[in-house]
N, C-alpha and C positions, 0 to 999 in steps of 0.2 A: 755638622755640628747640629746637635741636640738642643732645640730651646727647652729652659726651663720650665715645669710645668707650674702654674699655680698652686699653692699648699692649698688644702679646706681647709674649713673653719676647727673644724674639730681637733685637726695637726696642729693647729697654730695653737688651741688654747692647751692642748698638750704640753705644745714644747714651753709655751710660756711658766708656767706654773711653777716647775723650777728656777725661772730666772727670777719669778718675783721674790723669792727665796732669797736669790744673788743680789736683787735690788736694797732688799734690805740689809745685807749684808754691807755690802757698798753704801748704804745709806743714800739711797734714794726715795724721791719722794713716793709715797704709796699710790700705787697705780701707772707709777712709769717705770718706764725700761729705759736703758740706756742704749744709745746709737749702734755702740759695739754689740751689745747684745743678741736687739734685733737682726743686726748685718750678718750674725752666726746663726742666728735660727734658718734665716733665708738661704742663707748659703749652705746646710744642713739639708733642710729640705728639698733643693734642687736639685742638691748631689746624688739625695735617694731618688726620687724621680727618672732623673736622668739615666741610674745605673737599671732602675727596672726596664727602662727603655731600650738602654744597651742590650739587655740580657736577652729581650722579644727580637732584637735585629736581628742578634747571631745567630739564635735558635732557628731564623723564621733562613737565613743562608744557609743555614747548615740541613736542612730540610729539602730545600728546592733543587740539588740536582738527584736525590732519593726519588720526588716527587716525578721529577721530566723523566726518569729512567721508567720507573712505574707506569706512567700516562702512556709512551713510547709503545711499552710492551702490551698494554694494555690494546692499542691498534691492529686489528685483526688484516691480516696480509690480503691484500687482491687477491682474489678467486675467480676464474672465468665463470662465466653462468652458463647455465645445461642450456642447451637449445630445443631442447623440448620445454620448458619452462619457459624460457622467451616465445616461443610461441603459443601456448595456452596463455599466456599474456595479453601477448598481442589480440589475440582472437575473443579476449572479453571486452578488452578495448574496444574493438571492431563491433560486437554484437551493441555495447553502450553507448556508441555514436551511434550505431543504426537509430536505437530507439528513441534517439534527438533528431535527425535527419526533418523531420517534419515542421521543428520548433523554430519559429521565425517573430518578429514583430508585429507582422503583419496579419499573421492567421492567429498569434496568441499574445494580444496585446493584453491582456486579464484574466483573472479566473473566472473561467464559464461552465455553469452547473452542469454535473454529467458527463463531463468531457474534458479531453486536455488541449486539442488545439479548438473545435469547434462547438457548439450546439447538435446533438443526433437526433436524427430521425421523429424519434420518439414525440419530441417536441414541439412538431409541424400544425401548426394552426394554435401556437402560444406567443407570447412576446414577453422580453424580459427587461423592465427599466430601469433597473437596475441596482431593485432594494424588491421587488416582488415581481412574480406569473401573472399574466391576465391574457384571456383569451381573444383571440383576436378580432376585433368589430367584421358585421357585416352589413352588406346594404350599402356601405359609405358612410352609416353615421356608430360614429367612435361611442356614442354615450347604452350604444345596445351591444350586449353580451355575446358572445358568439353563439352560434346552434350549430354547428356545423354539421356535415355529413359524417367527420371523425366521431363526432360527439353521438349522436344519435345510432350511429353503427356499435356503440359499445354495451354488454351487460349492465344490466342497473346497479350491481357490486361496484364496476368500473364507474359508471357516469355517476353514483354518486361520491365517490373516491373526488372525480376530476372537476367534481364541480363544488364541493364543500370544499378539499383544500387547494382552491385553485392559485390562491398565493406562493401557497407552497411548491407548485411546480404541476397542477390539474394534470391533464392528457398523460403528460410526462411522467406520472407515476404510476401509472398501470402496465403490467407487463407484457400486453395484448399488443401494445404498441412499439416496445422492444422485439430487436432482432429482425427488423423488417427486412434487412439486406439479404442475412444467410438466408433466411424463409423463401425468397423470393429466388436466390439461383438456385437451391434446391429444388421449387417447385418448377421451375424451367430445366432442371437435370430430368425429374421426373416425367414431362411430357415429353422428353427427347427420347428416352427410353421405349415409352408407349408408343409412340410413332414406330419407333423399330419394329417391337413387339404386334404393331399392325392391333391393336385396343387405344385409337385416343380417345379421350374424353372430352366436354364441352370447355371450353377455354385454354387447351394448348396451342391453339392456333395464334392464340390473342399473346399469349406468353410466352412462342417461338418467333412473332414479328418484332416484340417489344425484347429484342434478348438484350441480356444484362453481359454477355460476353466479351472481353476487351469494354468494357463501360470505364467511365472516369467514376463514375460513381461509386465503385468498388475499389478500395485502396489494396490491392495486393496487386503484387509483378505479373502480370500476366505474361510476358515472353520469359519470365523464368520459370513458369508453371507447365509452359507448351516445350521448352528447351527439355523438359524432363519428362516430356512424352516418350522421345526416343524416336517420333515420326513427323515427316511432314505434312502427310495428311491429315487432316482433322475433319474426322467425320463424324457423323451425330453420337456415336458412341464416345467417343474422343472427346467431344466437346459438351459430354454429360458428364464424363470427368473431369473436367476442367472446371465446372459449374460445381462440382461436390468440393473437389479439396480450395476453390476459393470460398467457398461455404463456410469452410471450416475454418480458414483463417479470418475471416471476417468475422465470426461467431466470436473467437480466440480474442481477439483484438480488442470486441468491445465490451466481452466480457470483462476482461482483466483489467481495461482502463473505465472500468463503471463507478458512477460515486454519486449518482442520481440520487438516491436516499440517504446516502450520507450529508448531502449536501443541504439537505431541509433544514433551517433555519429552529424548529418547534419551539414558536413564543406563542401558541396560542392557549395556554394554562396547562393546569396538569389534567382535567380530565380530556379537554381533546386532544392533547399528546398520547395521552393511552390509545383514543379513539382512533386518532392514527398510526399507532404502530401497529395494533391490531386489524384494521385494515391491512398493513403493510403484508404482515405474516400469512394475511389470508392469499394475500396477490402472490407471494411465495410458495405457498401450500399448492396453489391451483396449477402453478406454473409446473412444481414438481409429479402431479398428478397425471397432469399431459404428457411429460416426459418420461412416463412410467407407462403410459398407454400406448404407447409407440413400441417401449420394449415388449411387452406383452401381449400385442400384436404380430411382434416379428416372432416371439417366442411359437405363439400359435400359427404362422406359417409353417416354423421349424416342424414343428410337428405334425404337419398336416402334407408336408415331402418326405417326412420320415428321417429329418437329418436328428443326429443323437450327437450331443454333444462330447468333446474327449472326457476321457477319466480322468486325468489331474480337475479341469474344472468342474465336473460330480463328485470329486473327493474334496475339493477347496471349498465347495457348498455346505457337503454336509459338515464339515468339519468346524464352518465359522454358525452353525446354527444353535450353540449353545452360547454364543456371545451374551455380552452386557447391554441393557436397555442400548438404546441408539438416543444421542443427549437432544437432536434435532424433531427426531419423530414422536416421541414420549417426552419429553419434557418442551420445546419452544414451540411447538405447531400442535401441544394437545388440544386446545379449542378448536383445533381446525379437523372434524372425525374423517373427511376425504383423506387428508393424509396418513391420519393413523393407520385408514384400513388399507394402504398400501402394506405395511410390515404383515398381512396376512394374508396378502395376493403374491405379494415378491420373496424372494429368499433374502436372509441379508447381504448375499454378494451383488445381489441386483440393485438394493438398496444404495449402497455404495457405488454403486456406475453410475445410476441414477444421478444420484450427490456429485458426481466426478465430472457430469458433462459441465462443458467451459460456461454455458447461459446458469445453469444452477449451481457451480462455486461461484460464479462472480457475484450472483446476488445473495449467497451464504455471507460472503465479506460486505457486500456492503448492508447486510442488513446488522450486522456489527457496528460499524459507525453511526445506527441510528439508537441500536442500545446503548453505547456508551455514551447521548446526548441527554437519554431518558434516565441514566443509573441505572437498566438494569443489569446488571453487575453479574448476575446469575447465567441468564438467559444467554449473556455473550462469553461467558464460559463454556457453558455448554455447545457452542455455535463452534468457537476455538476450539475445541478438543476434537471434534467431529473433523473439522477442515482443513486444520492445517498440518497435518500427515499428508491430503490428498494434496494441497500445493505444495508439500516437503518431496514429494514423487516427480511432480511437475518440474521443478525448479525453475531456473529464472525468474523471470519479472513476477511471476506466480507466491515464488515462497517470498519475495521482497514484500511482495502487498502482505501478505500472512504476517508476518514479524511487524510491518509497519503497524500494526492494529493490534 
């Protein structure tokens, strides 16, 4: 049974007007309608609403079978999964889980500046009180700021950055303090190769005595690297190869997880923040120059040995000579003369290879966070335009981080 809906006020008035005329004919008092007339009005309105509701129900009942058939037709039949796609999906999941292997509540109780699980070695000599960084006290006097050996060995530029912006990160902001583990691994590998060649240098014995091979300080799969050698005997040359491979892994891990500069709060005011950004740019320029110096030295050694580059490499370098200006060297680092001079000393392909080194690519992505926090949108765009294609070629975590910026 359908319940009769209550008629609206406008509908009642429309129905009452002719009844009032009828009331005059029946000689009813003005403004009053007989009970019999009211009963007719209510019954008529209820019948009209019931008729409309019944029509809607009949229409819905007629459409239900068609809708059921249509939804059944739209259901796609079950198809067998391609084994190759399943293997690819499982491989992606395994790689993602591998990135999270080191996560634990003990190792990562909260966000720590510059690292995912722990503070890096570049912050050695610094302590974080939860709000800001400060140098560790010396001589047992907590009121005396640290004048450690690490601070004394820095250059004038680095010392100014570490002391003036102590609360923002201090020693940890200096790139000379970064990449210590991969640099030590490569230094030990070089000392081993020099000893094999009979050309040892001062300090090689100390490096080999304090070997980092199989050390827990280096977060690399030593057993897996040894199994890739294909031999059970690990001589000096094999040890050097292991150390160099471990150095590449450690540097890439540190570079792709780097957020040291992006974590700076930049709460010192407009002028102070602008000076800090300029100092960080000079840090990046200095690191690029050091990386390029290694390439220039290697190229000169090849020229002395008479080693010639492959024809494809020569043609590729000649083809990119006329490329557009480099956004990083021409715009972002335009105030750093040493970095701009590299454009005259290296071909564009070498500049790209220098920028594509893990440590340089990681710092470039870290610098993007600095520009975003200081509303340097133009510089941010120049860096993104330059490094995103490099990160895309590397793929994996590099591409994810670049797209996240």
